[in-house]
C-alpha positions in Angstrom: 0.0 0.0 0.0 2.8 2.3 0.8 4.5 1.8 -2.6 1.2 2.4 -4.4 0.7 5.6 -2.4 4.2 6.8 -3.4 3.5 6.2 -7.1 0.3 8.1 -7.0 2.1 11.0 -5.4 4.7 11.0 -8.2 2.1 11.0 -10.9 0.3 13.8 -9.3 3.5 15.8 -9.0 4.3 15.0 -12.7 1.0 16.0 -13.9 1.3 19.2 -11.9 4.7 19.9 -13.5 3.4 19.0 -16.9 0.6 21.4 -16.5 2.8 24.1 -15.4 5.1 23.7 -18.4 2.3 23.7 -20.8 2.6 19.9 -21.3 5.9 19.9 -23.3 9.5 18.5 -22.5 12.5 20.4 -23.9 16.0 19.0 -24.6 19.1 20.5 -26.1 21.9 18.6 -27.8 25.0 19.8 -29.9 25.2 18.9 -33.5 27.6 16.2 -34.5 27.0 14.3 -31.2 28.0 10.7 -31.4 25.4 7.9 -31.8 24.4 6.6 -28.3 24.7 9.9 -26.6 22.0 10.3 -23.9 19.9 13.4 -24.6 17.7 13.1 -21.6 15.8 10.7 -19.2 12.5 10.8 -21.1 10.6 8.2 -19.1 11.6 9.8 -15.8 10.8 13.3 -17.1 7.3 12.0 -18.2 6.8 10.6 -14.6 7.1 6.9 -15.5 8.5 4.4 -13.0 11.4 2.2 -13.7 10.4 -0.6 -16.0 7.1 1.1 -16.7 8.5 2.5 -20.0 9.0 -0.9 -21.5 5.7 -2.2 -20.1 3.7 0.7 -21.5 5.7 0.7 -24.8 7.2 4.1 -24.6 8.1 5.2 -28.2 8.6 8.0 -30.7 6.2 8.6 -33.5 7.7 9.8 -36.8 6.5 13.0 -38.3 7.9 12.7 -41.9 11.6 13.2 -41.4 14.3 11.3 -39.7 14.7 12.7 -36.2 18.2 11.0 -35.7 17.1 10.2 -32.0 15.4 7.2 -30.4 14.0 6.0 -27.1 15.7 3.2 -25.2 13.0 0.6 -24.4 14.9 -0.6 -21.3 15.9 2.6 -19.7 13.4 5.0 -21.3 16.3 7.4 -22.1 16.3 9.6 -25.3 19.4 8.6 -27.3 21.2 10.0 -30.4 20.7 7.3 -33.1 22.5 8.9 -36.0 24.6 12.0 -37.1 23.0 15.3 -36.3 23.9 18.1 -38.7 22.3 21.4 -37.8 23.1 22.9 -41.2 21.3 20.0 -42.9 18.4 20.1 -40.5 17.8 23.8 -40.2 20.2 25.6 -42.6 20.8 29.2 -41.5 17.7 29.2 -39.2 18.2 29.9 -35.6 17.4 28.4 -33.2 17.1 24.9 -34.7 14.4 23.1 -32.8 13.0 19.6 -33.6 9.5 18.6 -32.5 9.0 15.0 -31.4 5.8 13.1 -30.4 6.1 10.4 -27.7 3.4 7.7 -27.4 2.6 5.8 -24.2 0.0 2.9 -23.9 -2.2 1.7 -21.0 -3.5 4.2 -20.9 -2.8 5.7 -24.3 -1.3 9.2 -24.0 0.8 11.5 -26.4 3.5 13.8 -25.2 5.3 16.5 -27.2 9.1 16.8 -26.8 11.1 19.7 -28.3 14.8 18.9 -29.2 17.1 21.9 -29.9 20.2 21.2 -31.9 22.8 23.8 -31.0 25.5 25.0 -33.6 29.2 24.1 -33.3 31.9 25.6 -35.6 32.1 22.6 -38.0 32.0 24.5 -41.3 34.9 26.5 -42.7 34.4 29.6 -44.9 34.1 28.7 -48.6 34.9 31.0 -51.5 32.8 30.7 -54.7 35.9 29.4 -56.6 39.2 28.0 -55.6 41.1 30.3 -58.1 40.3 33.7 -59.3 42.0 35.0 -62.4 42.6 38.6 -62.8 44.2 40.5 -65.8 45.8 43.8 -65.0 47.6 46.0 -67.5 51.3 46.4 -67.0 50.7 50.2 -67.1 47.9 50.3 -64.3 48.5 52.9 -61.6 48.9 52.4 -57.9 45.6 52.7 -55.9 43.6 51.0 -58.6 40.8 48.8 -57.0 39.6 45.5 -58.3 36.5 44.0 -56.7 36.5 40.4 -55.2 33.7 38.1 -54.2 33.8 37.2 -50.5 33.4 33.8 -48.8 30.4 32.2 -47.1 30.1 30.1 -43.8 27.2 27.6 -43.2 27.4 28.1 -39.5 25.5 30.8 -37.7 26.3 33.4 -35.1 29.8 34.0 -34.2 30.9 30.9 -36.1 29.8 32.7 -39.3 31.6 36.1 -38.6 34.3 36.3 -41.3 37.6 38.3 -41.6 40.0 38.4 -44.6 43.8 38.4 -45.0 46.0 38.5 -48.2 49.3 36.7 -48.6 52.3 39.1 -48.4 52.8 41.1 -51.6 54.5 44.4 -52.3 52.2 45.1 -55.1 48.7 44.3 -53.7 46.6 44.6 -50.5 43.0 43.7 -49.5 40.3 46.1 -48.4 36.8 45.4 -46.8 34.1 47.9 -47.1 30.9 47.9 -45.0 27.8 48.9 -46.9 24.2 49.2 -45.8 23.6 45.7 -46.8 24.3 42.8 -44.5 27.3 41.6 -46.7 30.7 43.1 -46.9 32.5 44.2 -50.1 36.0 43.1 -50.8 38.6 45.0 -53.0 42.1 44.2 -54.3 44.1 47.4 -54.2 47.3 47.9 -56.4 50.0 49.5 -54.2 53.0 49.4 -56.5 53.5 49.6 -60.4 53.7 46.3 -62.2 56.5 45.0 -64.4 55.3 42.0 -66.4 58.9 41.1 -67.4 59.8 41.0 -63.8 56.7 39.3 -62.5 54.4 38.4 -65.3 51.9 36.6 -63.0 51.3 37.3 -59.4 49.9 34.4 -57.4 48.3 35.5 -54.1 46.2 33.7 -51.5 43.1 35.3 -50.0 42.2 33.7 -46.6 38.8 34.0 -44.9 38.6 33.2 -41.1 35.4 32.7 -39.1 34.8 33.6 -35.4 34.6 30.1 -34.1 36.7 28.6 -31.4 38.9 27.2 -32.9 38.7 29.4 -35.9 38.3 27.7 -39.3 39.6 29.2 -42.5 39.0 29.0 -46.2 41.3 30.2 -49.1 41.1 31.3 -52.6 44.1 31.7 -55.0 44.3 34.9 -56.9 46.2 34.7 -60.2 47.0 38.1 -61.5 48.2 38.2 -65.1 50.1 41.3 -66.1 49.3 42.3 -69.6 52.4 42.9 -71.8 53.9 45.4 -74.2 57.0 44.7 -76.5 59.6 46.2 -74.4 62.0 43.2 -74.1 64.3 41.4 -76.6 64.5 37.6 -76.6 67.0 36.1 -74.2 68.6 32.6 -74.4 68.6 30.7 -71.2 72.4 30.0 -71.8 74.8 32.1 -73.6 76.9 29.1 -74.5 75.6 25.6 -75.0 78.2 22.9 -74.6 77.3 19.7 -76.5 79.2 16.4 -77.0 78.4 14.1 -79.8 80.1 10.9 -80.9 81.6 11.0 -84.4 79.5 8.1 -85.5 76.2 9.9 -84.8 73.7 9.3 -87.6 72.1 11.9 -89.8 69.2 13.8 -88.3 70.6 13.2 -84.8 69.5 16.0 -82.4 72.5 18.1 -81.6 70.9 20.5 -79.1 67.7 22.3 -78.4 68.3 26.0 -77.8 65.7 27.9 -75.8 65.2 31.6 -75.9 62.6 33.5 -73.9 61.0 36.9 -74.5 59.3 38.4 -71.5 56.8 39.9 -73.8 53.6 38.2 -74.7 51.7 37.6 -77.8 53.4 38.3 -81.0 55.9 40.2 -79.0 57.0 36.9 -77.4 56.9 34.8 -80.6 60.5 34.0 -81.8 62.3 32.7 -84.9 65.6 30.8 -84.7 68.3 30.7 -87.2 72.0 29.7 -87.5 73.9 32.9 -87.9 77.4 31.4 -88.7 79.4 28.2 -88.2 83.1 27.7 -87.5 84.7 26.2 -89.5 82.8 27.7 -92.5 83.1 24.4 -94.4 80.6 22.9 -91.9 77.8 25.4 -92.8 75.7 22.7 -94.5 76.4 20.2 -91.7 73.8 21.5 -89.3 70.2 22.7 -89.5 67.9 24.4 -87.0 64.1 24.4 -86.6 63.0 28.0 -86.8 60.2 27.5 -84.3 61.5 25.0 -81.8 65.2 25.8 -81.8 66.2 22.1 -82.4 69.6 21.8 -84.1 70.0 18.5 -86.0 73.0 16.9 -87.8 72.7 16.8 -91.6 76.0 15.1 -92.4 78.7 12.9 -91.0 81.2 13.9 -88.3 84.8 12.9 -88.3 86.8 13.4 -85.1 90.0 12.9 -87.0 89.1 15.9 -89.3 87.4 18.4 -87.0 87.1 18.0 -83.3 85.2 21.2 -82.4 82.4 23.2 -84.0 81.1 26.7 -83.0 77.5 27.4 -84.1 76.3 31.0 -83.6 72.5 31.0 -83.1 70.3 34.1 -83.6 66.7 34.5 -82.4 64.3 37.4 -83.1 60.7 38.2 -81.9 57.8 39.3 -84.1 57.5 42.7 -82.6 57.8 46.0 -84.5 60.6 46.5 -84.7 61.8 42.9 -84.0 64.3 42.5 -81.2 67.2 39.9 -81.6 69.0 37.5 -79.2 72.2 35.5 -79.6 73.9 32.5 -78.2 76.7 30.0 -79.2 76.6 26.2 -79.4 80.0 24.6 -78.9 79.9 21.0 -80.3 82.7 18.8 -79.2 83.1 15.7 -81.3 83.8 12.6 -79.3 86.1 10.0 -80.6 84.9 6.5 -81.3 87.0 3.5 -82.2 86.5 3.7 -85.9 90.1 3.6 -87.0 92.2 0.4 -86.9 95.9 0.8 -86.0 98.2 1.1 -88.9 101.7 -0.5 -89.1 104.3 0.8 -91.4 107.8 -0.5 -92.2 110.2 2.4 -92.2 113.3 0.3 -92.6 114.0 -3.3 -93.4 117.4 -5.0 -93.3 117.2 -8.3 -95.1 118.5 -10.8 -95.6 119.6 -11.5 -92.1 122.8 -13.6 -91.8 122.1 -16.8 -89.9 125.0 -16.0 -87.5 123.5 -12.7 -86.5 123.7 -12.1 -82.8 120.7 -11.9 -80.5 119.5 -8.3 -80.4 120.2 -7.5 -84.0 117.7 -5.0 -85.4 116.0 -6.4 -88.4 113.4 -3.7 -89.2 112.1 -0.3 -87.9 108.4 0.0 -87.6 106.0 2.9 -87.1 102.6 2.2 -85.5 99.8 4.8 -85.4 96.1 5.0 -84.7 94.1 8.1 -85.8 91.8 7.7 -82.8 92.6 9.3 -79.4 92.6 8.3 -75.8 92.2 4.6 -75.1 91.0 4.2 -78.7 94.4 5.4 -79.9 96.5 3.5 -77.4 98.1 0.7 -79.3 99.6 -2.6 -78.1 102.0 -4.4 -80.5 103.4 -7.9 -80.8 105.0 -10.3 -83.2 103.4 -13.5 -84.5 104.9 -16.0 -84.3 106.6 -15.1 -81.1 110.0 -16.5 -82.0 112.7 -15.9 -83.1 111.8 -12.2 -83.4 110.5 -9.7 -80.9 109.5 -6.0 -80.7 111.2 -3.4 -78.7 109.7 0.1 -78.3 112.1 2.8 -79.1 109.8 5.8 -78.5 106.1 6.6 -78.9 104.8 4.9 -82.0 108.1 3.5 -83.0 109.3 -0.1 -82.6 112.3 -2.2 -83.6 112.0 -5.7 -84.8 114.9 -7.5 -83.1 116.3 -11.0 -83.1 115.5 -12.9 -79.9 116.9 -16.3 -80.8 119.7 -17.7 -82.9 118.9 -18.4 -86.6 119.6 -21.5 -88.5 119.1 -21.1 -92.3 119.3 -24.9 -92.8 116.3 -25.3 -90.6 114.3 -22.2 -91.7 115.5 -20.2 -94.6 112.7 -17.6 -94.6 110.3 -16.3 -92.0 106.9 -15.0 -92.6 106.6 -12.5 -89.7 103.4 -10.6 -88.9 103.5 -7.5 -86.7 100.1 -7.1 -85.1 98.7 -4.0 -83.4 95.6 -3.7 -81.2 94.1 -0.5 -79.8 92.4 -0.1 -76.5 88.9 0.5 -77.8 85.8 -1.5 -77.1 85.5 -3.5 -79.2 89.2 -3.4 -80.0 90.4 -3.0 -83.6 93.4 -4.7 -85.0 96.0 -3.9 -87.7 98.7 -6.0 -89.1 101.7 -5.9 -91.4 103.4 -8.9 -92.9 107.2 -9.1 -93.3 109.2 -11.6 -95.2 112.6 -12.0 -93.5 115.1 -14.1 -95.5 118.0 -15.7 -93.8 121.3 -15.5 -95.6 123.7 -18.4 -95.4 127.0 -18.6 -93.7 129.4 -21.5 -93.8 128.5 -23.1 -90.5 128.0 -26.7 -91.7 130.8 -29.0 -92.7 130.1 -31.6 -95.4 128.8 -34.8 -93.9 128.9 -38.2 -95.7 125.9 -40.4 -95.7 128.1 -43.1 -94.1 131.1 -42.9 -91.8 132.5 -46.0 -93.4 132.0 -47.2 -97.0 132.7 -50.8 -97.9 133.6 -51.2 -101.5 134.1 -54.6 -103.2 136.1 -54.7 -106.4 137.3 -57.6 -108.5 140.9 -57.9 -109.3 142.1 -57.3 -112.8 139.6 -54.5 -113.2 140.1 -52.1 -116.1 141.9 -48.9 -115.3 139.4 -46.1 -114.9 136.6 -48.4 -113.8 134.1 -46.9 -111.4 134.2 -48.5 -108.0 131.7 -46.5 -106.1 130.0 -43.2 -105.7 130.5 -41.2 -102.6 128.2 -38.4 -101.6 128.5 -35.8 -98.9 125.7 -33.4 -98.0 126.3 -29.8 -97.0 123.1 -28.0 -96.1 124.6 -24.6 -96.8 123.9 -23.0 -100.1 125.8 -21.6 -103.0 129.6 -21.8 -102.5 129.2 -22.7 -98.9 127.4 -25.9 -100.0 129.4 -26.7 -103.0 131.5 -29.8 -102.1 134.7 -31.1 -103.7 136.1 -34.5 -103.0 139.7 -35.7 -102.7 141.6 -38.8 -101.5 143.5 -38.2 -98.3 147.0 -39.7 -98.3 146.5 -42.0 -95.4 145.9 -45.4 -97.0 146.3 -48.7 -95.2 146.9 -52.0 -96.9 148.8 -50.9 -99.9 152.2 -51.3 -98.4 154.3 -48.2 -98.8 152.4 -47.1 -101.8 149.9 -44.3 -101.2 146.2 -44.9 -101.8 146.2 -42.3 -104.5 148.3 -44.6 -106.6 145.4 -47.1 -106.7 142.3 -45.0 -106.7 141.1 -41.5 -107.4 137.9 -39.6 -106.7 136.2 -37.1 -109.0 136.3 -33.7 -107.3 132.7 -32.8 -108.3 130.7 -36.0 -108.5 132.5 -38.0 -105.8 132.9 -40.9 -108.2 135.6 -43.3 -107.0 137.4 -45.0 -109.8 140.5 -47.2 -110.1 143.8 -45.8 -111.5 145.1 -49.2 -112.4 144.0 -52.9 -112.4 144.0 -54.3 -108.9 145.8 -57.5 -108.1 144.4 -59.6 -105.2 147.7 -61.3 -104.8 149.3 -57.9 -104.3 146.5 -56.1 -102.4 143.6 -57.6 -100.5 142.3 -54.6 -98.5 142.9 -50.9 -99.1 141.6 -48.5 -96.4 141.8 -44.8 -97.0 139.9 -41.6 -96.3 138.0 -39.4 -98.7 137.8 -35.8 -97.7 134.9 -33.5 -98.7 135.6 -29.8 -98.6 133.1 -27.0 -99.2 133.9 -23.7 -100.9 133.0 -21.5 -98.0 135.3 -19.0 -96.2 136.9 -20.5 -94.2 136.3 -23.9 -95.9 134.9 -26.8 -93.8 135.6 -30.4 -94.4 134.3 -33.9 -93.6 135.9 -37.3 -93.9 134.7 -40.8 -94.6 136.6 -44.0 -94.4 136.6 -46.3 -97.5 137.5 -49.9 -97.1 138.2 -51.4 -100.5 138.2 -55.1 -100.6 139.7 -56.8 -103.7 137.9 -59.9 -104.7 140.0 -62.7 -106.0 139.8 -63.9 -109.6 141.1 -67.2 -110.9 144.0 -65.6 -112.7 146.8 -67.9 -111.5 147.4 -71.5 -112.6 148.7 -74.1 -110.1 152.5 -74.2 -109.7 154.4 -77.4 -108.9 156.8 -77.4 -106.0 160.0 -79.4 -105.9 159.9 -82.5 -103.7 160.9 -82.1 -100.1 164.7 -82.2 -99.6 165.4 -81.8 -103.3 168.2 -79.5 -104.5 167.4 -76.0 -105.6 167.8 -76.9 -109.1 164.9 -79.3 -108.9 162.9 -76.5 -107.5 163.8 -74.3 -110.4 162.6 -76.9 -112.8 159.3 -77.2 -111.0 159.0 -73.4 -110.9 159.5 -73.2 -114.6 156.9 -75.8 -115.1 154.5 -73.8 -112.9 155.2 -70.7 -114.8 154.1 -72.4 -118.0 150.5 -72.0 -116.9 147.5 -74.3 -117.7 148.4 -77.3 -119.8 152.1 -77.0 -119.3 154.2 -80.0 -118.5 156.9 -79.7 -115.8 160.2 -81.5 -115.7 160.2 -85.2 -114.8 160.0 -86.3 -111.2 161.6 -89.5 -110.0 160.4 -92.1 -107.6 161.2 -95.7 -106.7 158.9 -98.5 -105.9 159.7 -102.1 -104.8 158.3 -105.0 -106.6 155.7 -106.7 -104.6 154.7 -103.5 -102.8 151.2 -103.9 -101.4 148.3 -101.8 -102.7 148.0 -98.4 -101.0 151.7 -97.8 -100.5 152.7 -94.2 -101.1 155.3 -94.0 -103.7 155.6 -90.2 -104.1 153.7 -87.0 -103.4 153.0 -84.2 -105.9 153.2 -80.8 -104.3 151.6 -77.7 -105.9 150.6 -74.3 -105.0 148.1 -71.7 -106.4 148.7 -68.0 -105.9 144.9 -67.4 -105.8 142.8 -68.0 -102.7 139.6 -69.7 -101.7 138.1 -72.0 -104.3 140.5 -70.6 -106.9 143.3 -72.1 -104.9 141.7 -75.4 -104.0 143.6 -78.0 -106.0 142.8 -81.5 -107.1 145.0 -84.1 -108.7 144.1 -86.4 -111.5 146.1 -89.2 -113.1 146.0 -88.4 -116.8 148.2 -91.2 -118.1 148.1 -94.1 -118.1 144.4 -94.3 -118.1 142.5 -97.4 -117.2 143.6 -99.9 -114.6 147.2 -99.0 -114.0 149.4 -100.0 -111.0 149.3 -96.5 -109.5 146.7 -94.0 -108.4 146.8 -90.4 -107.3 144.9 -89.0 -104.3 142.3 -86.6 -105.5 143.2 -83.8 -103.1 146.3 -85.0 -101.4 148.5 -85.5 -104.5 149.9 -88.7 -103.1 150.9 -91.3 -105.6 150.3 -94.8 -104.2 150.0 -98.3 -105.6 146.6 -99.3 -106.7 147.6 -103.0 -106.5 150.5 -105.1 -105.7 153.4 -104.4 -108.2 154.5 -107.2 -110.4 157.4 -107.8 -112.7 155.0 -107.7 -115.5 154.5 -104.0 -114.9 158.0 -103.4 -116.3 161.0 -101.7 -114.7 159.6 -98.2 -115.1 156.2 -96.5 -115.1 155.7 -93.1 -116.5 152.8 -91.2 -114.9 151.3 -87.9 -116.2 149.5 -86.1 -113.4 147.2 -83.0 -114.0 146.8 -80.5 -111.1 143.6 -78.4 -111.4 142.1 -75.6 -109.3 138.3 -75.0 -108.7 138.2 -71.6 -110.4 135.9 -70.6 -113.2 137.3 -71.3 -115.7 139.6 -73.8 -114.1 143.4 -73.6 -114.5 145.8 -76.5 -114.4 149.4 -77.7 -114.5 150.9 -81.1 -115.3 153.6 -83.1 -113.7 155.5 -86.2 -115.1 156.4 -88.8 -112.5 158.8 -91.6 -113.5 158.6 -94.5 -111.1 161.4 -97.1 -111.2 160.5 -100.6 -110.1 163.4 -102.1 -108.1 163.9 -104.6 -105.4 162.8 -103.7 -101.9 166.4 -103.1 -100.7 167.2 -101.0 -103.6 164.1 -99.1 -103.1 164.8 -98.4 -99.4 168.4 -97.4 -100.2 167.2 -95.2 -103.0 164.7 -93.6 -100.6 167.4 -92.9 -98.0 169.8 -91.6 -100.5 167.2 -89.6 -102.2 166.5 -87.7 -99.0 170.0 -86.2 -99.1 171.0 -86.1 -102.8 169.9 -84.0 -105.7 167.4 -85.1 -108.2 170.0 -85.5 -110.9 172.1 -87.8 -108.7 169.0 -89.8 -107.8 168.2 -90.3 -111.4 171.7 -91.6 -112.2 171.8 -93.9 -109.2 168.5 -95.4 -110.2 169.7 -96.2 -113.7 172.8 -97.9 -112.2 170.9 -99.9 -109.8 168.5 -101.0 -112.5 171.4 -102.2 -114.5 173.3 -104.1 -111.7 170.4 -105.3 -109.7 170.9 -108.9 -110.2 174.7 -108.7 -109.5 174.7 -106.7 -106.3 171.5 -107.8 -104.6 173.3 -108.8 -101.5 175.3 -105.6 -101.3 172.2 -103.5 -101.6 170.4 -105.7 -99.1 173.2 -105.0 -96.5 173.1 -101.3 -97.4 169.4 -101.3 -97.0 169.6 -102.9 -93.6 172.2 -100.4 -92.5 170.2 -97.5 -93.8 167.1 -98.7 -92.1 168.9 -99.1 -88.8 170.5 -95.7 -89.2 167.1 -94.2 -89.9 165.6 -95.9 -86.8 168.5 -94.7 -84.6 168.1 -91.2 -86.0 164.4 -91.3 -85.4 164.9 -92.4 -81.7 167.4 -89.5 -81.2 165.1 -87.0 -82.8 162.3 -88.2 -80.7 164.3 -87.9 -77.5 165.5 -84.5 -78.5 162.0 -83.3 -79.2 160.8 -84.3 -75.8 163.2 -82.0 -74.0 163.4 -79.4 -76.6 161.2 -76.2 -76.5 157.6 -77.1 -77.3 157.3 -74.7 -80.2 159.6 -73.8 -83.0 158.9 -70.6 -84.8 159.2 -70.6 -88.5 159.2 -67.2 -90.0 160.5 -65.6 -93.1 160.4 -62.0 -94.3 158.7 -60.9 -97.4 156.0 -62.6 -99.4 155.5 -66.2 -98.3 153.9 -69.0 -100.3 152.4 -71.7 -98.1 150.8 -75.0 -98.9 148.3 -77.1 -97.0 148.5 -80.7 -98.0 146.5 -83.7 -96.9 145.0 -86.8 -98.3 142.3 -84.8 -99.8 144.5 -82.4 -101.7 146.4 -79.2 -101.3 145.2 -75.7 -100.3 147.5 -72.9 -101.1 147.4 -69.2 -100.3 149.7 -66.3 -101.1 150.4 -63.6 -98.7 153.1 -61.0 -98.5 153.2 -60.8 -94.8 155.2 -63.2 -92.6 153.4 -65.6 -90.3 154.5 -67.9 -87.5 153.6 -71.6 -87.2 153.7 -73.5 -83.9 154.2 -77.3 -84.1 153.9 -79.4 -81.0 155.1 -82.9 -80.2 153.5 -85.6 -82.2 152.4 -83.2 -84.9 154.1 -85.2 -87.6 151.0 -87.2 -88.1 148.6 -84.5 -89.2 148.4 -81.3 -91.2 147.5 -77.8 -90.1 145.4 -75.6 -92.4 144.5 -72.0 -91.7 142.0 -70.1 -94.0 141.8 -66.4 -93.6 138.8 -64.5 -94.9 139.0 -61.1 -96.4 137.5 -59.0 -93.7 138.4 -55.4 -92.7 140.2 -54.9 -89.4 137.9 -54.3 -86.5 137.3 -50.8 -85.3 139.5 -49.4 -82.5 138.6 -50.0 -78.9 138.0 -53.0 -76.7 136.7 -56.0 -78.5 133.5 -57.6 -77.4 133.3 -61.3 -76.8 131.6 -61.9 -80.1 133.9 -59.7 -82.1 135.6 -61.6 -84.8 139.4 -61.4 -84.5 141.4 -59.9 -87.3 141.4 -62.4 -90.1 144.7 -63.5 -91.5 145.3 -63.4 -95.2 147.8 -66.3 -94.8 147.3 -70.0 -95.1 150.1 -72.0 -93.4 150.6 -75.7 -94.0 152.8 -78.4 -92.5 153.3 -81.5 -94.5 153.2 -84.9 -92.8 153.7 -88.6 -93.8 150.7 -90.3 -95.3 149.1 -91.4 -92.1 146.0 -89.1 -92.3 142.5 -90.2 -92.9 140.8 -88.4 -95.7 138.8 -85.2 -94.8 136.6 -82.7 -96.7 138.0 -79.3 -97.5 137.0 -76.7 -95.0 134.5 -74.0 -96.0 135.7 -70.7 -97.4 136.6 -67.8 -95.2 136.7 -69.9 -92.0 139.1 -68.4 -89.5 141.0 -71.6 -88.9 140.7 -75.3 -89.5 143.1 -77.7 -87.6 143.4 -81.4 -87.7 144.3 -83.0 -84.4 146.7 -83.5 -82.9 148.2 -80.1 -83.7 148.8 -77.0 -81.6 147.1 -73.7 -82.2 148.2 -71.2 -84.7 149.5 -67.8 -83.6 149.4 -64.9 -86.0 
């Protein structure tokens, strides 16, 4: 009850207040209040309890326009719902009041609420235009006034009270004039004479400020154009234009754009450009200028190497009356581009160059130039190929081509040298100059033979003047330095005391080696000499070659019969005469004794022969020529031993005459004949005759044989006793010799000066050899049962120095032979040119 009583009281109070106020609630809110701002406690001011506003649906009723306020249903407060703009709601009206109707249900009632929107300074002054253009004659007087339109402010009251200021200017000021009307009049006043050429346009700012707190302002730009008269000549912005242009600039390239200004306006400021003069005068047609724009263009080609600087005098005139001129100068500097390759010139050339020229010799003087400048004209030079020449800089642009290595004309007789030059441009350009440098010859090479040693084979009995060989020595020098002449050096070996030049000669120009005389193998087997080749240089140089001339044996000597062993010299003489008779000759008769009843194979005699040739030409064979058929005797084919073919009988007669032919193996074969007379006697007589024959001459042996044959039957006993004594003496002598040989020196040296003729005899024949040198033969004990044969090939002596194991020793040209009793077995002849062939048991042979 108490609460209800209180509510009734409040309603009564509210009704009373409402009645007093005429039934209307008033609120005030500033414009531009934020949304949600509380304007007033509407429900409370209307006398409603808390929560009653929502229950009774307290709300605003729209009246045709947006009120921008609303009632909160929960609290009953009047809130700003959207932006409030007084100028939009009320404009310039004052005050700005909004009328609102508030509706409450249960019971339904309507309340009137007045909302006043108060003004704030939210609008700045605004001029009619942001820029104002004015044209004032250059001749206007100071004090002249020019009206201006003022600014407006949407606010009201003090916020709309405006004042004006002008930006600083020595020529203008602003004036305000109050008239009877509510608005003020503004004037722009000229305070100082104008000069269009000094300031053709004056730009000023007019500022309007309101009376708000804070004050807001608005501005307007005043552009004052000063009207011109032709009182100024055109002026270029530069008195001198410096321009750089590369020399490879193309035609119609823009050189420069000159710009002249005339402070005057209109036709007074219109200008015409022209080229007044060009330095140098020859370049007048090289440039052209546009009369209206002042653009200067290139009409031809520039060349830095011809002209590096151009002066263009430019003239400009306006179109006033009279026209006023202006002048400037354009200085065009031509920039170098790398458009010129280096050039190489030979100022001096010293050729040919002798091949013995010292290192550092100057071959040529060169001049190198490049018409470009700077890095483009900086040249680097070198030589290709890099050897044997090089470049040395003497001074700027000059070089010397010098020798860096020793020359050899025989290796390179001419050089193709290229001097190359490269500048420092980008890209770099190159120049080159070719030089042909010939190398002259000096005598620095001695003639050289193709072989150090020439081996020449020549057959004996060659014709005098026959060509033996051709020698050739090469001298790589040219002309006289390479012209070779040949000669035999007097240093021959093998020709005895006779010089080599007595045997051979060499053609001085061709090197043909020819024989001066027929060669004789039996006289000369090997001839060693030197041939010298000398060139025609100064001084002359020479080279040597050794020639070993081997004489090949020909079968030009017939076998020669030797006297029997132990015979007198006279018998030897007969045999020598028979040998000298040549092939087919018959020697003197040889004597031999044979006993009746001698068994087959008993040696009766031995034919000894020698052939002055060598090898196969001296290999002898023996043939029984007469009697032919089955005779009592036979001859060893190679041993020359005459032996019984069967037992001798009395029917064979007292004497047998044998004709023996000795032949060599040459082509054609040569032969000699020997006659052997064999007397058939008793055995004792034969033994006595053999013993006596060993110490008597051949003539005495022949006489004794005839006597014995005549008195054989009468003195048989005497001869028998003599034979027994002789045999005993021979046996005793043999024993003594045997004993002496045991204690005697083991080797006996047989030697003889001068040419020696030796014979090798055996059962297979004889091998003879002729040699002028002496040789030694060593015979050991027991050597009487065999023969020794030595065959020496025709080889040149070994070279000097230590001999290797397989080095063949110096061959002997001598064949030594020792004859022995017929106790040997047959053997084959040794091969040709074997160093030695010995039948055991014999000692070695020392040469």
